[in-house]
C-alpha positions, 0 to 999 in steps of 0.5 A, spaced: 632 839 620 634 832 623 640 835 627 635 841 629 630 835 632 636 832 636 638 838 639 635 838 646 637 831 647 644 833 645 644 839 650 641 834 655 647 829 654 652 834 654 650 836 661 650 829 664 656 828 661 659 834 664 656 832 671 659 825 671 666 829 669 666 833 675 665 826 679 670 822 676 678 823 676 682 822 671 676 822 666 674 829 666 679 831 660 677 826 656 670 827 657 670 834 656 674 834 649 669 830 647 664 835 648 668 841 645 670 837 639 663 834 637 667 832 630 672 827 633 671 820 633 672 820 641 667 826 641 662 822 637 662 816 641 661 820 648 656 824 644 652 817 642 653 814 649 650 820 653 644 820 648 642 813 649 643 814 657 639 820 657 634 816 653 634 810 657 632 815 663 627 818 660 623 812 659 624 810 666 619 812 672 620 819 674 618 817 681 624 811 681 629 816 680 627 820 687 632 819 693 628 814 698 625 817 704 629 816 710 625 820 715 625 816 721 618 814 724 615 818 730 617 815 737 610 815 739 607 812 733 602 807 734 605 799 734 600 794 730 598 789 735 593 784 735 586 785 738 584 780 743 577 780 745 575 782 752 571 776 753 577 771 751 582 775 755 577 774 761 576 767 760 583 765 759 585 769 765 580 766 769 582 759 767 589 760 768 587 763 775 583 756 776 589 752 774 593 756 779 589 755 785 588 747 783 596 747 784 595 751 791 590 746 793 594 740 792 600 743 795 596 746 801 600 742 806 606 746 804 604 753 801 599 755 807 605 754 813 610 757 809 605 763 807 603 764 815 611 764 816 611 769 811 606 773 815 610 773 821 616 775 819 612 781 816 610 782 823 617 783 826 621 786 820 620 793 823 624 790 829 629 787 824 630 793 820 631 797 827 636 792 829 640 792 822 642 799 823 646 797 829 648 790 828 650 786 822 644 784 817 645 777 818 645 778 826 638 782 826 635 776 821 637 771 826 634 775 832 628 776 828 628 768 827 628 767 834 622 771 836 618 768 831 620 761 833 618 763 840 611 766 838 610 759 835 612 755 841 608 760 846 602 758 841 603 751 841 604 750 848 597 754 850 594 750 845 596 743 847 595 745 854 587 747 853 586 741 849 589 736 854 585 740 859 579 739 855 580 732 854 581 730 861 575 734 863 569 732 859 568 725 861 567 727 868 560 731 865 557 723 863 551 724 868 550 731 866 550 729 859 545 723 859 540 728 863 541 733 858 539 728 853 533 725 857 530 732 858 531 734 850 527 728 848 522 729 853 521 736 850 521 734 844 515 728 845 511 734 848 511 737 841 509 731 838 516 728 835 517 721 835 521 719 841 523 713 838 527 716 832 531 721 837 533 715 841 535 711 835 539 717 833 542 719 840 544 712 842 551 711 844 552 718 844 556 720 851 560 726 853 566 722 853 565 720 845 563 727 843 570 728 843 572 723 838 569 728 833 574 732 835 580 728 837 582 726 830 583 733 828 587 735 834 590 728 836 593 727 829 600 728 831 604 727 825 600 732 821 601 737 826 608 736 827 609 736 819 606 742 818 610 745 824 616 743 821 615 746 815 613 752 818 619 752 822 623 751 816 620 756 811 621 761 817 628 759 817 630 760 810 625 766 809 629 770 815 635 769 812 633 772 805 630 778 809 636 781 810 637 784 803 629 785 803 630 793 803 635 793 797 631 788 793 625 792 794 629 798 792 631 795 785 624 793 784 621 800 784 626 802 779 623 798 774 616 796 777 614 802 781 607 799 782 609 792 783 614 795 789 608 800 792 603 794 792 608 790 795 610 795 801 602 796 802 601 789 802 606 788 808 603 794 811 596 792 811 598 785 813 603 787 819 597 792 822 592 786 821 596 781 825 598 786 831 591 789 832 588 783 832 593 780 837 592 786 842 584 786 841 584 778 841 587 779 848 582 784 850 576 779 848 579 773 851 580 777 858 573 780 858 570 773 856 574 770 862 572 775 867 564 774 864 565 766 865 568 767 872 562 771 873 557 766 870 560 760 874 563 756 868 569 751 869 575 751 865 575 759 864 582 759 862 581 754 857 575 758 854 580 764 854 585 761 850 580 758 845 577 765 844 584 768 843 586 763 838 579 763 834 579 771 834 584 770 828 579 767 824 574 773 821 567 773 822 566 766 825 571 766 830 566 768 835 561 762 834 567 757 834 569 760 841 563 761 844 559 754 843 564 749 847 563 754 854 556 755 852 555 747 852 559 746 858 555 752 862 548 748 860 551 741 862 553 745 869 547 750 870 542 749 865 539 753 860 539 760 863 547 759 864 548 757 857 544 764 855 548 768 859 555 765 856 551 766 849 549 774 851 556 775 854 560 773 848 556 776 843 556 783 846 563 783 848 566 781 842 561 785 837 563 791 841 570 790 841 571 787 834 566 790 830 565 797 833 572 798 836 577 794 833 576 797 826 577 804 828 584 801 830 585 798 823 583 803 819 583 802 812 590 798 812 586 791 811 582 794 805 576 789 803 569 789 805 566 785 810 563 781 804 569 780 801 572 778 808 567 772 809 568 770 802 575 770 803 574 765 809 570 760 805 575 761 799 581 760 803 578 754 807 577 750 800 584 752 797 588 751 803 584 747 809 584 749 816 590 753 816 587 757 810 581 759 815 587 762 819 590 766 814 584 768 809 584 775 810 592 776 809 592 771 803 586 775 800 590 782 801 596 778 797 592 776 791 589 783 791 596 787 791 598 782 785 592 782 781 589 789 782 594 794 786 600 792 781 596 794 775 594 801 774 589 798 769 585 793 774 585 798 780 578 800 778 576 793 782 577 797 788 571 801 787 567 794 789 571 790 794 575 795 797 573 798 804 578 804 803 574 811 802 579 813 797 577 807 793 570 808 792 568 815 794 568 820 788 575 824 787 575 831 788 578 835 782 585 838 783 585 845 785 591 846 780 587 843 774 591 837 774 588 830 773 591 825 778 593 819 774 595 812 776 602 812 772 604 817 777 611 814 780 613 815 787 617 821 788 623 818 791 623 812 787 626 806 790 629 809 796 622 811 798 619 804 797 625 802 801 623 806 807 616 805 807 617 797 808 
């Protein structure tokens, strides 16, 4: 009975011994002999050893004897990540942006002229690219640099001449200005306003010292020369780097196609903005000069240059260019001439800048009029008076980095963009496929380089 009760264990032990015997060289004969002769000593020892091993195996957890699962995890398996609340992400992002803007404000004397130089090089880059196909890249970059420096010299000369003419002419209007003050006091007295308070406020104000409010800004030669020096140096180094711009954009598009596409769109928008604004600024300036000549205002070419320069300042450029000739017309010929100047400027500038010019700029600028006005106030606060000149390009650059380069943030364009494709409902694709923001350029980096 006892031998029969151990029969299953003995059979299992013999099977285990046979499996081990097949995998061990040189010991198969001994183990096999032990199984075939259970009466011999060796066979008994082997029999006892096998039985103990089987009993230990029976006592272990069967799940532990299973082979480990070596199936690889799926490639698209979700990765555990820390969820950041939207409120916290927005707060941290705004805080970081404010710190960056505070740094820009502290370095405005460096950032503003260098960014202006970058804009000028973007404008002449098509010429440089055309020259690069016909001569060495460095030579093409040098020619582009000379073109930019020539434009800067021309603008500086025009501004200096107009300021000099204005400073020399205004003191001659001392008598007319005194007469205007007397007439204004008399008109206020007829309305019941105390003349003593007006006279005390206007005491000592003359046509000559009115320029004292402007000349500190215009005559600060050291600050202006410092900005010009920074601008020229920035343009020089940027022009040398521009020789490899195409290759850098191609390399960028291979890893970050959205960023490269956003930079190319920014360059195209800025280029069209400056070119179209310059052309229509010349048109507006010539029309203003013609209107001022008909009205009979002095210094018409000074006011023409002022109208041309202030045309680069969005929204309020019209007012800045209109006030000085209107005051001079008032001093020369009275209120009727001043109203004629205001009317001529308003009609001509509104028609050209608000009706005709947007048809040529198209959708390249890409921000609403409200955003354009807010950009002017914002960048004037950050970059000073030069920030008013580059307000719209600076906004386009910030938009390219934070919105256009991130597919998840492009929904913001529905709120700030003037492009119809950004705020009009998209028509469904007849093929049934849904366009996505993750689609890369068809030709990769080469496509981006050709667009630039």
